[in-house]
C-alpha positions as CSV (number, residue, x, y, z in Angstrom):
1,M,-8.9,-6.1,-13.4
2,N,-5.7,-7.4,-14.5
3,K,-3.8,-8.9,-11.4
4,K,-0.3,-8.8,-13.1
5,V,-0.7,-5.4,-14.0
6,L,-1.9,-4.5,-10.5
7,E,1.1,-6.4,-9.0
8,T,3.7,-4.7,-11.4
9,I,2.5,-1.2,-10.3
10,V,2.5,-2.0,-6.6
11,D,6.0,-3.3,-7.0
12,C,6.9,0.3,-7.8
13,M,5.5,1.9,-4.8
14,P,7.4,2.2,-1.4
15,A,5.0,-0.2,0.5
16,D,6.6,-2.8,2.9
17,R,4.8,-6.1,3.7
18,E,2.5,-4.4,6.2
19,M,1.6,-1.6,3.7
20,R,1.5,-3.8,0.6
21,D,-2.1,-4.7,1.1
22,I,-3.2,-1.2,1.6
23,Q,-1.2,-0.1,-1.5
24,R,-2.8,-2.9,-3.4
25,I,-6.3,-1.7,-2.7
26,Q,-5.5,2.0,-3.5
27,T,-3.7,1.1,-6.7
28,K,-6.9,-1.1,-7.8
29,H,-8.9,2.1,-7.3
30,R,-6.7,4.3,-9.3
31,M,-6.7,1.6,-12.3
32,K,-10.5,2.1,-12.4
33,L,-10.1,5.8,-12.6
34,V,-7.3,5.6,-15.3
35,E,-9.5,3.0,-17.3
36,F,-12.5,5.2,-17.4
37,W,-10.5,8.3,-18.3
38,E,-9.2,6.2,-21.3
39,I,-5.4,7.0,-20.7
40,E,-3.4,5.8,-23.7
41,K,0.2,4.7,-24.5
42,G,2.2,7.6,-25.5
43,D,0.1,10.3,-23.6
44,K,1.8,13.2,-22.1
45,I,0.1,14.0,-18.8
46,L,0.1,16.6,-16.2
47,E,-1.1,15.7,-12.7
48,I,-1.9,18.3,-10.4
49,G,-1.9,17.3,-6.7
50,C,0.2,14.1,-7.4
51,G,0.9,13.6,-3.7
52,Q,2.8,10.3,-3.0
53,G,2.1,9.2,-6.4
54,D,-0.8,6.6,-6.0
55,T,-2.3,7.8,-9.2
56,T,1.1,8.9,-10.9
57,A,2.4,5.3,-10.9
58,V,-1.0,4.0,-12.4
59,L,-0.8,6.6,-15.1
60,A,2.8,6.1,-15.7
61,Y,2.2,2.3,-16.5
62,Y,-0.6,3.1,-18.9
63,V,1.3,5.8,-20.9
64,G,4.4,3.4,-21.2
65,E,7.8,4.5,-21.8
66,S,6.9,6.6,-24.8
67,G,4.7,8.7,-22.6
68,L,5.4,11.2,-19.7
69,V,3.6,11.7,-16.5
70,Q,4.5,15.4,-15.1
71,G,3.3,15.3,-11.5
72,I,3.2,18.4,-9.4
73,D,2.0,19.4,-5.8
74,I,2.0,22.5,-3.8
75,G,3.0,20.4,-0.6
76,P,6.7,20.3,0.4
77,E,8.8,17.1,0.0
78,S,8.5,16.5,3.9
79,Y,4.7,16.5,4.0
80,G,2.8,13.3,4.4
81,S,2.7,10.1,6.5
82,P,3.8,7.4,6.9
83,I,5.8,8.1,3.9
84,S,6.6,11.7,2.9
85,L,6.0,13.1,-0.8
86,G,9.7,13.3,-1.4
87,D,10.7,9.8,-0.2
88,S,7.7,8.3,-2.1
89,A,8.6,10.3,-5.3
90,K,12.3,9.1,-5.1
91,Y,11.2,5.5,-4.7
92,L,8.8,5.7,-7.6
93,I,11.3,7.5,-9.8
94,H,13.9,4.8,-9.2
95,S,11.5,2.0,-9.9
96,K,10.8,0.4,-13.4
97,L,8.2,3.2,-14.1
98,G,10.6,5.9,-13.4
99,K,11.6,6.5,-16.7
100,Q,8.2,8.2,-17.7
101,I,7.8,10.1,-14.4
102,N,8.7,13.4,-13.2
103,M,7.5,14.9,-9.9
104,N,8.0,18.3,-8.4
105,F,6.8,19.6,-5.1
106,N,6.3,23.3,-3.7
107,V,4.7,24.1,-6.9
108,D,1.7,26.5,-6.9
109,V,-0.2,26.1,-10.3
110,L,-1.4,29.6,-9.9
111,S,2.1,31.1,-9.8
112,P,2.8,33.3,-12.6
113,E,6.2,31.5,-13.1
114,I,4.3,28.2,-13.7
115,D,3.3,27.9,-17.4
116,F,3.3,25.5,-20.3
117,P,2.9,25.9,-24.1
118,N,-0.7,25.7,-25.6
119,G,-1.8,22.0,-26.0
120,Y,1.3,20.7,-24.5
121,F,-0.3,17.9,-22.6
122,D,-2.8,15.3,-23.8
123,C,-4.4,15.0,-20.5
124,I,-4.5,17.0,-17.3
125,V,-5.5,15.1,-14.2
126,L,-6.8,16.1,-10.8
127,S,-7.2,12.9,-8.8
128,H,-8.6,13.1,-5.1
129,C,-6.9,16.6,-4.7
130,S,-9.7,19.2,-5.0
131,W,-10.6,19.0,-1.3
132,Y,-7.1,20.2,-0.5
133,F,-7.7,23.7,-2.3
134,K,-8.2,26.5,-0.1
135,S,-11.5,27.7,-1.6
136,K,-14.0,27.5,-4.6
137,K,-12.2,30.5,-6.1
138,E,-9.0,28.7,-6.1
139,L,-10.4,25.7,-8.0
140,I,-12.1,27.9,-10.6
141,E,-8.8,29.7,-11.1
142,I,-6.9,26.5,-11.6
143,L,-9.2,25.0,-14.1
144,S,-9.4,28.2,-16.0
145,K,-5.5,28.6,-16.0
146,I,-4.8,25.1,-17.2
147,K,-7.5,24.9,-19.9
148,K,-4.8,26.2,-22.6
149,W,-2.3,23.5,-21.5
150,G,-4.2,20.3,-22.3
151,K,-6.6,18.6,-24.7
152,K,-8.5,16.8,-22.1
153,L,-9.3,17.2,-18.3
154,C,-9.6,13.9,-16.2
155,F,-11.0,14.6,-12.7
156,A,-12.0,12.5,-9.6
157,E,-13.0,13.2,-6.2
158,W,-15.4,11.7,-3.6
159,D,-19.0,11.9,-4.3
160,T,-20.8,13.6,-1.3
161,N,-24.1,11.8,-2.4
162,I,-24.8,8.9,-0.2
163,H,-25.8,5.8,-1.9
164,K,-25.8,3.3,0.9
165,I,-26.5,4.0,4.7
166,E,-22.9,2.5,5.5
167,Q,-21.4,5.5,3.7
168,Y,-23.1,7.9,6.3
169,S,-20.1,7.8,8.6
170,H,-17.6,8.7,6.0
171,F,-19.7,11.5,5.0
172,L,-20.1,12.9,8.6
173,S,-16.3,12.7,9.1
174,I,-15.7,14.9,6.0
175,L,-18.6,17.3,6.9
176,I,-17.3,17.9,10.4
177,Q,-13.6,18.5,9.1
178,S,-14.9,20.9,6.4
179,Q,-16.9,22.9,8.7
180,L,-13.8,23.3,11.0
181,E,-11.9,24.4,8.2
182,S,-14.2,27.3,7.5
183,F,-12.4,29.2,10.4
184,K,-8.9,28.4,9.6
185,D,-6.4,30.7,7.8
186,N,-3.9,27.8,7.1
187,S,-4.2,24.1,7.3
188,E,-2.7,20.8,6.5
189,S,-5.8,18.9,6.8
190,N,-7.3,16.3,4.3
191,V,-10.5,18.2,3.7
192,R,-10.1,21.9,3.4
193,T,-13.0,22.7,1.0
194,L,-15.8,20.6,0.4
195,F,-17.2,20.3,-3.2
196,T,-20.3,18.4,-4.3
197,P,-20.5,16.8,-7.7
198,N,-22.8,19.5,-8.9
199,E,-20.7,22.2,-7.7
200,I,-17.7,20.7,-9.5
201,I,-19.6,20.5,-12.8
202,K,-20.5,24.1,-12.6
203,I,-17.1,25.3,-11.8
204,A,-15.5,23.1,-14.8
205,K,-18.0,24.7,-16.9
206,H,-17.4,28.1,-15.7
207,A,-13.7,27.5,-16.3
208,G,-14.5,26.6,-20.1
209,W,-14.6,22.8,-19.9
210,T,-17.2,20.7,-21.8
211,I,-17.9,17.5,-19.9
212,T,-17.8,14.6,-22.2
213,N,-18.3,11.6,-19.9
214,E,-19.1,11.0,-16.1
215,T,-19.4,8.1,-13.8
216,S,-19.6,7.0,-10.1
217,I,-17.1,4.6,-9.1
218,F,-17.4,2.5,-6.0
219,S,-14.3,0.9,-4.5
220,P,-15.7,-0.8,-1.3
221,D,-12.4,-1.8,0.1
222,I,-10.5,1.5,-0.1
223,Q,-9.5,2.7,3.4
224,D,-10.0,6.4,3.1
225,G,-13.4,6.5,4.8
226,Q,-12.0,4.7,8.0
227,W,-8.9,7.1,8.0
228,E,-11.1,10.1,7.8
229,I,-13.3,8.9,10.7
230,H,-10.4,7.9,12.8
231,N,-9.0,11.3,12.3
232,V,-12.2,13.1,13.5
233,L,-12.5,10.9,16.5
234,T,-9.0,11.2,17.8
235,E,-8.3,14.8,16.9
236,F,-11.7,16.4,17.6
237,D,-10.9,17.8,21.0
238,E,-7.5,19.0,19.7
239,E,-9.1,20.7,16.8
240,L,-11.8,22.5,18.8
241,Q,-9.0,23.9,21.3
242,K,-6.9,25.2,18.2
243,N,-10.1,27.0,17.2
244,G,-10.8,28.6,20.6
245,E,-12.8,31.5,19.1
246,L,-15.4,29.4,17.7
247,P,-19.1,30.4,18.7
248,I,-20.3,28.2,21.4
249,K,-23.4,27.2,19.5
250,F,-21.2,26.1,16.5
251,K,-19.0,24.1,18.8
252,E,-22.0,22.6,20.1
253,L,-23.3,21.5,16.8
254,L,-19.9,20.1,15.8
255,Q,-20.1,17.9,19.2
256,S,-23.6,16.7,18.2
257,E,-22.3,15.6,14.6
258,K,-19.3,13.8,16.5
259,N,-22.0,12.1,18.7
260,M,-23.8,11.2,15.6
261,L,-20.7,9.6,14.1
262,E,-20.0,7.5,17.2
263,E,-23.6,6.3,17.4
264,H,-23.5,5.2,13.6
265,I,-20.4,3.3,13.7
266,K,-21.6,1.5,16.8
267,V,-24.3,-0.3,14.9
268,N,-23.4,0.1,11.1
269,K,-20.5,-1.2,9.2
270,S,-18.4,1.9,7.6
271,I,-17.9,1.9,4.0
272,P,-16.2,4.6,1.8
273,L,-18.1,7.2,-0.3
274,S,-18.2,6.5,-3.9
275,V,-16.1,8.6,-6.2
276,Y,-17.4,11.1,-8.9
277,A,-15.1,11.0,-12.0
278,F,-15.4,12.9,-15.4
279,T,-13.5,13.6,-18.5
280,A,-13.8,17.1,-20.2
281,K,-12.5,18.9,-23.2
């Protein structure tokens, strides 16, 4: 890992002193992904679900000024905390990497109005965004629609396979959230539809993609597992109240899972799940 490159990218993100260490860890993880995807200088990239631009910034560095990263996200500019999507994008676009970045929000990829010429992009990236989708059907439709736009698909999402017992707490937290989501019509949660690596492979193939390379990437310092655990433990009661019509037995099941989570973190260190990543053509 090139520390100079890491610091150059982090300098372009809206992170104050307190946030800089967090951003550094997040950026280091994205650098692992982009290196695995073999992003090259001059590449023209479409990034779906760009969010605050954590992956966008890394992609922009690797494509250089001769390349382009077109980020789109269905969320509004006001979405996101502690920095909104819009504020983060403005900062990033005015940074040293801004020349090769364009970011648009409130963009539904499946809208008939959204289209690009055949083969317009060298790569289409979906990085840690598939769990935000409403359903498996939506992911299939997106991967099918974008097939003609790009030569290569670069994908990354949390791996639901537990490789170390310390990952169990992260797994429980996303399992609880995904079960609650099954009863919601609308949501702003981090986990809306849970996909396993095997399901993602089947969906990609169904959409016409051929997987060329795949891997599991472990970034032990990344903070997302801790954030998801905290969200569940602090918002659990409120979430149950919002979903007041849930069957009693299902509520009891969720409560048991929350108890399991609390018991596990009392005696075990919590580390994040690994990340499943692949390239396809």
